[in-house]
Structures are given as structure tokens and as C-alpha cells.
C-alpha positions, 0 to 999 in steps of 0.5 A: 500500499502506498502512503504519502504523508505530508507534515508541516503546514501551518499558519505563518506571517508574510515573510516567513518561513516553513519546511514542508516535509513528505514521507513515502512508503509503499514505492521504490521511492529512489526511482521516482520523481518527487514533486509539491503541488498546490492548490488555492480555493477556486484554482486549479492544482499546480507544480511547485517544485519537483526533483527527479531521481537524478536529483534535477530540480524544477521550480514554478516561477512564482516561487524560484528563488524562495522555495528549496525541494530536497530529497533523502533516499535512505529516509523516503522523504522530500522536502520543500523549503520555503522562504520568504512566504507571500500571502498568495502562497496561501494553498493546500500542498500535496506531495507526488510521486510519480514514475509514469502517467500511469504510475503516480500517487499522491498525498493527502495535502497539508495546509499552508496559510500566509497571513499578510 
């Protein structure tokens, strides 16, 4: 059974920092591309950042220079360090594991709220 369990979401003031973590189980973690997506009320889910099995990273333009994604294959975890948070970063953040279009999994989400 595949599980992706996010943690670290919270209410934070603008300009603050948060660290989200996702613990994966039930998959051969190191071969999956891991990603963080977010969905704000009334908006579509969007990619925030991803990291491949070869450690290639991708970031949404809106978070470049503020967010950092990393992975620990020994612990089966992926982390999103979020700095200089803005109110527009408010959303539910989802962890994603993907190897192919048909081989992908989602976590349950964690709420990040940035107060102005």
C-alpha cells in the first residue's frame, strides 16, 4: 500500500518560513520523481517544485529563489523549504510521486496559510 504523508503546514506571517516534509512508503522511492503541488481555493492544482531521481529540480516561476526542494532517498522523504512566504502562497500543498502517467500517487495535503 502506497502512502505519502505530508507534514509541516501551518499559519505563518508574510516573510516567514516553513518546511514541508513528505514521507513515502510502499514505493521504490529512489526511482520516482517527487513533487510538491498546491491548490488554492477556486484555482487549479499547480506544480510548485519537483526533483527527479537524478536530482534535477524544477520550480514554478512564482517560487524560484524562495523555495528549495530536496530529497533523502535513505529516509524516503522529500522536503520543501519555503522562505519569504507571501499571502499568495496560501494553499493546500500536496506531495506527489510519479514514475509514469499511470504510476503516480498523491498525499492527502497539508494547509499552508500566509497572513499579510
